C-alpha positions, 0 to 999 in steps of 0.5 A: 500500500503506497504511502500517500494512502496511509498519509491521507489517513494520518492527515485526516486524524490531524484534522478531526483529532490532533497529532497526539491522538495519532501518536497514540494510534501508531504507538505499538505499530511498525508505522514510521513517523512520516510516510513517503508518498512514493514508497510501497509499504507493507499493507500489514502496517495499515491493518496495525493502524486500524487495530491501534485506532479501535483501541485509542478511539474506542470505536468498532472495527467497522466504524474505524474503517469507514472513518479511514475511507472518509479521510482517504477520499477527503485527502484525494479530493483536496489534493487532486480537485476531485469535484471536477470528475463528474457532473453526477455521482455515477459520472464520478464513479465511472471517472474514478477508474480513469483517475486511478489508472493515471495514478497507476502510471505515476506509482509503479505496481500501484494496484487500485480499488475499482468502482463500477456502475452496474445500474441506474434509475430514478431511485438511485444506482447500484455500484460494484466495488472491488479491492485487492485487500481484505475487509475493505467493504467498510472502507469503501463505504466511507468513500461512497458516503463522502462522495455522496454527502460532501461532494454532491451535497446529498442529504444523509437522511435521504440516503440509504446504502446497502451492501452485499459481499462477493468473493473472487479468488485470484491466482497467487502469481497473478496478484503480486503484493496482495495481502490475501489471495481473495479479491473482495467485491462489494455490491452497494445499492445506493438509494436516493432521489436521483432526479438528475437521471431523468434530466440528463436522459432527456438531454441525451436526445436534446441536440440531434443532427438533421437527417442527411448528414450521414446515410449510414449512421443515425444522429443518436449514434453520432451524438454518442460518438461525439458528446462534445461538438459544435455544428454551425453554418456560414453565418456562424449560427450554432445549429447543433451541439453535443449533449455535454456542451448543451449541459454546460451552455444551455443557450448555445443552440441558435446562438451566434458563435462570435457571441459565445467565443473568441478565437484564441488559437491561431492568434492571427486567425479569423473567426469566420466560416471562410477561414475555417473552411480554408484552414481545416488542418489547424488545431483551434481554441475557442476561448470565452468573451466577457460581457462587452464581447472582448476576449478574456483569459481562459484561466480567469474566466468562468466560461467554457473554452474548447480545443479541437479541429474543424471538419467541413460538411460540403453537402450542407455547407456546415462546419463540424467542430469536434472538440473537448474542453481545455484543461483550464476549464476543469480547474474553475468551479464556476464553468460547470464542466466535468471530466466525465463530460468528455469522450472516453479516449480523452479522459486520460489526457484531460486527467493528466493535464488537470493533475499536471496543471494542479501540480504546476500551480502547487509548484508555483505556489510552493515557489511563491511561498519560498519567495515569501519566506525568503523576502520575510527573512531578507526583510528581517535581516534588513530590519535588523541592519536598519536597527543597528544603523539607527542605533549607530546614528543615535550614538552619533547624534540625538535621535530626533536629529538622526531621524531628520538626517535619515529622511534626507531633509536639508541639514539646516533643519537640524539646527536648533536654538536652546535658551537654557543648557549647560556644557561640560568640557574636560581634557587630560592633564599632561596628555602630550607628555604622556604620549611621548612616553608610551606606545601609540597603541597604549595611547589608544588604550588609555583614551578608551579606558577614560572614555568608556568610564565617562560613557557609562556615566552618560548612559545613566541619565537620559538628559546627558548627551555626549557631544563629541571627543577631540583627542583627549577632550570630552564634551557633554551637554545637558538640556538638548536631548529633552528639556531639563530644569536642573541641567546645571546640577546634572552637569555638576554631578557628571563632573564630580562623578568623572573625577571620582571614576578616574580613580578606578582606572588601572592601566596594565602597561603602566601602573605609574600613570595616574589619569587626571582631568581639568573640567570646565562647566558653563550654562546659557544659550547655544545653537546645535546642528549637523555640519557638513554631509561628509562624516556629519558632525553634530556640533555646539556653537555660541558664547556659552561653549566658548566660555566653557572651553576657556574655563576648562583650559584654565582649570587645574588638575582634578578640579571643576571650574565653573562660570558665573551663570552655572554658579548662580544655578547651583547656588539655588541648591544648598548641597553644592560646595563652591568657592570663588577663584578670587585671585585669578584674573583674566589674561590681558589679551582676552579682556578686550574680547567681547565674549571673555570680557564679560567673564569677571568671576569664576568658581571652583566646585568643591563637591556636595556638602552632604556628600563630603560632610555627613557621610563621615563618622563623628570620630573622624569628622574633625580632621576632614572639617579642618581640612575643608576649612583650610580649603575655604580660607585659601585663595587657591587650591594649589596652596592647600597642604591637606596633610591630615586628609592624606593621613586619613586616606592612608589609615583606611580606618573608615567603612566603605561609605565613609571611605568614599567620602574621604577619597573624594577629598583626596583629589586635592592631594594631587596638586601639592 
């Protein structure tokens, strides 16, 4: 038994139950996990699955076989478009054998079940079913029930099926692969209101040829020989048509051929009596037309399309078009044409074409699905790359600015004026000297260690934005990413954290190098925007930035130099400890500058009072307070001699919280 039969049952179980039920059915069988449609499996596996289903589903053996029959025909129906096999149930069963014969040519040594209609009347028909396998009567009953009720929509309450079994013994050598030597036959009597029998019977004689076309054959005999034909005169009026065509096109008799069809093949031909009579050896295709009388696509149209050859009847000045529907007609459910409507010798070819067409459509669908999967995978990759690119752009410039750049807008649209923001600038003390004593790669490692420390501090606050780095210089601005009322406080906290964070940096190539920075902070209005299109840079401009640069360049190691505007903003908060730099004077060459001439007093940011004072225990606070008073009373920090702070740090007598506070003060030891 070929794999596609058992696999149909497996898929039916998935549809009506679930995968877990199927696994329980085949648990104690030799059935593989998946069935290859092209492999001929031992039929014993089928019977093992039947027994497993009776136990798992708790159904009788007969009920399981009938259920398996329904699952099998449902799979066949879905896979090979069985609803085009016949106009009526009897037509379907007669065409079934042709379909199975086609499958036998596809699967080597495939032995299939046979249906044969042995009688029909107004009350139903008798059907003989033969199978090479034993006990398949109930299986065939499931097939018949599905065809009658699911395909032809016959009410099950009005359907009666009775059967009797016949046994025909076959020679052992003549039936290789049979599970048993007995060929089982069942005769089914299917009773229902078979109204189509009388209708079709009348249609068989509806289209008859006039006497005289043939002196030897009766018109009824020609009708049976050619169930698909058209006969028209010089004016293209359809005088006669085959019964099958009349069933599909009831209005075709008396109609003009040009009102029903367009000439599809040959493409340069002419739909006329003279053209047909002069070109008899050509294969013609008459395709459908739309409501406007224009030719339309065969596959998209729900109307009939015919392929065949013209025969000239000179004595009557008629043309007989012997034809069959094209394969595309059977793939459209709306055209009401069936394979059983064709002649016997063309059924195999049409079945082959329909199945081939369906396979091509499935292949096209599979290819399209693969393309969709590829496009989805490609789109996911592109989206991921876009996310990486966007993240990189957001590192180079603020997100709202990078969005403007990505949209291709003029760079002038990126320029903004900020009325209230704070700039922090820092550079490394003695950077030029350090570079002369270490290798270039070590310089890169040194700067990277410092920058990564500062970057981690920037990431902690959304309002902080790293504007740029130039050499050993590092610029941070607060108040341009989002409106921030405490921009000066956050810049001050950033400066304090930068100096503190440098103490944790260790350089493996030289432990003697101690990184120190000068910091300058200034607040006020400024302009920011992207400059240039080659390696675009988001820059800050204005007097506020120029003064901040001056404050940074004139600061001292590990000291924070404040402008007057920043000092005023920080003075609103009692936490910050600041001291004027009274004795410092602006150089003469800068006093005449319109910008620097406005700088009169600058300040030192010494720390946060509660951070310095309140974190120290009572027993040690006197030493720190005394040193702090020394700093307050001196004109400039470079004159400090805080020996007691040094002793306190070396003593390491505090716990972790106290030690952090004292270590903050140790930055002043570097300037002694």
